[in-house]
N, C-alpha and C positions, 0 to 999 in steps of 0.2 A: 682530174676526175679519176676517182678510184675504180678498180675493176668491178666492184659490186654495184656502184652507181651506173656504170656503163651497161652492165647486164640488165639492171632494172629499167634503164631508159630504152634499151632494145626490146625488152619484154612489153613495156607500155606501148611503144609504137607498133610493134608487131601484132600484138593482140587487138589493138584498135583497128589496124588495117584488116585483119581477119574478120572482125565483127562487122565492119563497114562493108566489106566485100560480101559477106554472107547475107547481110540485110538488103543491100541494094542491087546486087548483081546476081548472085547464085540463088538466093531465097531458100536456102537449106536450113532446116531447124537445128540439125546436129552441129553443123559448122558454126552457126551463130551461138549455140550453147557453149561450145568450146571457146570461141572468141570472147564472149562476155565473162566466162569464168576466168580466163587468163587476165583480162582487163581488170576484173574485180579484185583478184588476188594482188596484182601489181599495184593497183591504186591503194589497197589496204596497207601494203608494206610501205609505200611512199608516205602515207599519212602517219604511220608510226614513226618513220624516220624524221618527218617534219615536226612532229610533236616533241621528239627528243631534241631536235635543233632549237625549237622555241624555248624549251626549258633551259637549255644551256646558254642561249643568248640572254634570257632573262636573268640568270644568275651572274652573267658577265656584265650586266648593266646596259646592254644594247636593247633598248625598249622597242625601237622601230623594227629592227630585225626580228625580234621576238613576236611582235604582233603580226608582222607579215607572214612569218612561218606558221603561226597558229591559224591564221585565216586560210592560207593555202592548204594546210594540213586538214582543216575542217572541210574544205571544199573537196579534197581528195577522198576523205572518208564518206561524204555524201555520195560522190560518184561511185565509190566502191560498193556501197550498199545498193545503189540502183543497178549497177552492173551484175551483182550477185543475184539480186531479185529477178532480173531479166534472164539470167542463166537458169534459174530454177523454173521459171515460167516456160521458157523455151524447151527445157528438158522434159517437163511434164507434157507439153504439147507434142513433142517428137515421140514420146513413149505412147501416147494415146493414138497416134495416127499410124 
């Protein structure tokens, strides 16, 4: 595992923990905004890296790995858009209150 992947994995897990803590235990809007923003950015970077891996695997003739990486990358992109949308909504709500 490269250092970049390790940092990305720590960012994914850390921001998911912060978002879950803010939603279920603390119930703070600002903390949940930060957690969802970090989660969305981490998932977006992961989806770009998986798209690159899918293209490389396709050019190398590994169809199964290419399809798997593309599906996982698409799922990460959907999760990233949802997390960023939640961060925007929570940010607007925290500013209004």
